[in-house]
C-alpha positions, 0 to 999 in steps of 0.5 A: 174931257167928257166920255160915255159908254156902257158900264162893264165892271164896277167896284164900289168902296167906302169913299170911292168907286171904279168902273170900266166903260166901253163904247165903239172906240174902246174901253176906259177906267172911271174914278169916282170920289166922294170929295170930288163929286160931293155927297148926292152925286156920289150916293147916286153912283153908289146906290143907282149905278149898275152893270150895263148902265150907260153913262155920261162923265166929264173929268180929268185924265190921269195915270194910275200907279199901274199906268192905267189911263183913268178919268177922275169924274167930276160930273156924271149923268145916267144916260140909259138904265139897264133894267136886265143884268148883262150876260156874264158880266159882258165877258163873253155870251156863249149859249148859241140859243141866246146868241141868235135870239138876242143878237143884240146881247151877242154884239154887247158881249162879244167884241169879235162878233162886232168886228166881223160885221165891221169887216163885212161892211169894209168888204162891201164897200170895197165890192161897190167901189170895184164895180163903180170904178169899172164903169158898172152903173148901180141900180135897184130892181123890184123885191116884189115881182108878179113872177119869180125867176132867175134861179132854181128855188121856191119863192115866198108868196105875198098878196097886194091888196090894192092890187088884189094880186099875188106877188113873189119875194124875188129869188133873184135880180137876173131877169130885171137886170137883163131888161136894163141891158135890153133897154140900153144900159151896157154895165149894171150891178145890184147889191140886194136882199134875195129870199128863197123858201128853202131850208137853213144850214151853214151856208144857206139862209132864206134871206140873203144878200146877193151881187148880180152884175151884167156886162154887154159884149162880154162872156163868161170868160170875162166873168171868170177874170172879174171874179178873181180880180174882185176876190183879190181886190177885197183881200187886199183891202180887208186883209193886206194880202191875197192869202186869208185864213179859213178854218184850218186852211190858208186860201190863196186868192192870187189869180188865175184860179184852177179851172175844171170842167163840171162833168170831169170834176164829178167823174174824178170824185165818183166815177160816174160820167153823167153823160153816159147816163142821159136818162134820170132812171139810169143816173139815179141807179148810179147815184144810189150805187154811190150811197147818195140818197135820192127820192124816186121822183127826181130829174136828171139835172137835180141828180147832177146837182146832187152829185156836185153838192155831195161829192165835189163842192167839199173838196174845192178849198183853194179857189176853183172854177168849174166850168161848162155845165150841162144845159139841164141845169142852166135854162138861162145860159148860152150853149157851147158852139162846140158841144150842144150838151153844155152851156157857157156857165161857171160856178166859183168855189172857195173854202168848200163854198159856191161864192159865184155863178156866171154865164154867157147869157142866153139872148136868143128868144126862141131857145130861151122859150124852149128852155122855159118849156122844158122847165115847165115839163120839169115842174110837172114831173115833180121839181117844185124849183124849176123855173116858171115861164115868164112871157114878158121876159120872153117878149123883152128878149124879142127886142134884142139883147146884146151878148152879155156875161153875167154873174151872181156873187153871194155877199154872205159867203164872201163875208164867211170867208173873209171874217173867217166864219164857220156859219152863214148865221155869223155874218148876218145881223139878225138870222131867223130862228124858229118861235119857241112856241112851235119848238 
């Protein structure tokens, strides 16, 4: 029998030594004896082997008197010498600072952290299978874009030396995936890294993983069914049931999920009818009356978004679809035919987290131009996250995009739910941290 792994425990005695080694499959006890290894090899074990070393061994399995499976080592070789002492003898690294800065130690010290990433991997595999089985084509769109768009966010900017041109790290994949539909693909999706130059908190990270999917001849009601079916499929694959624990709650992902109109949810939580205050100044006064801080220069749309984030989202523990958003919050979504103030859009919430955003996609190039122009006015009024006018995308729309349902799904937040993690940093392998020099 040949085994290899990292030394977790080591007891050295006169003519014998015991150790536990661990690899990805588990841990096992090693038994070193002088009269089996010989003088030189046993001396090497006693003098050079330490906690954290990675060793290879060969020997015979047996059970100790206490019933523990053990390898009696007949040959041992040092595979990698650890020059740093392992944290807390590998019995649990708890300091958050060290966990984030030296993530590899977190993995080594905390098996539950490694398990969370195993769950995430199975989750992503199930997500990919879900879309593949429904005839979606997985594609890859540019990470470096000459103009960013598809979301309300500030981008990261870089420079391409050969072209002598600034580029942006994408804030969304939406506008390129829609170009695919204009070109004749009818079902596409992409799972990829997305970048937004924004703050960090329990459910936001400047670099994150997003899935976006678009289906021709569909609308946002089709996307409602899709998100419900997807979450149920992942729950059954990862947990074996539609019910999952999250924090102090048990969440039931069984479809159909509750549906509530956005303005009705805000009014129920705050008493404010947002459509009764169509001007930013009037709505600002009502928002401040609720005790919610807001700057002087703010748009009507950002105030509505603040009401949603502060008073509604934290209450949406069981799966809920907030539907029919204001036009001002949704420059890429199709208007409702029965109410021009609203668009066919929903956001999905589970465990107090926004987990998906979906539209009946706007495919009218003239209306889209007007929306972009309104966004330009919002930028001039001080909204740094308003979307820029994208002439190339408008030109593509003029060639005709079929009626389309589209959805964006946060993979990291999905992982938070399915691993019962309180912070997005717990499901990102190497989250960013501030340099020590700048603290």
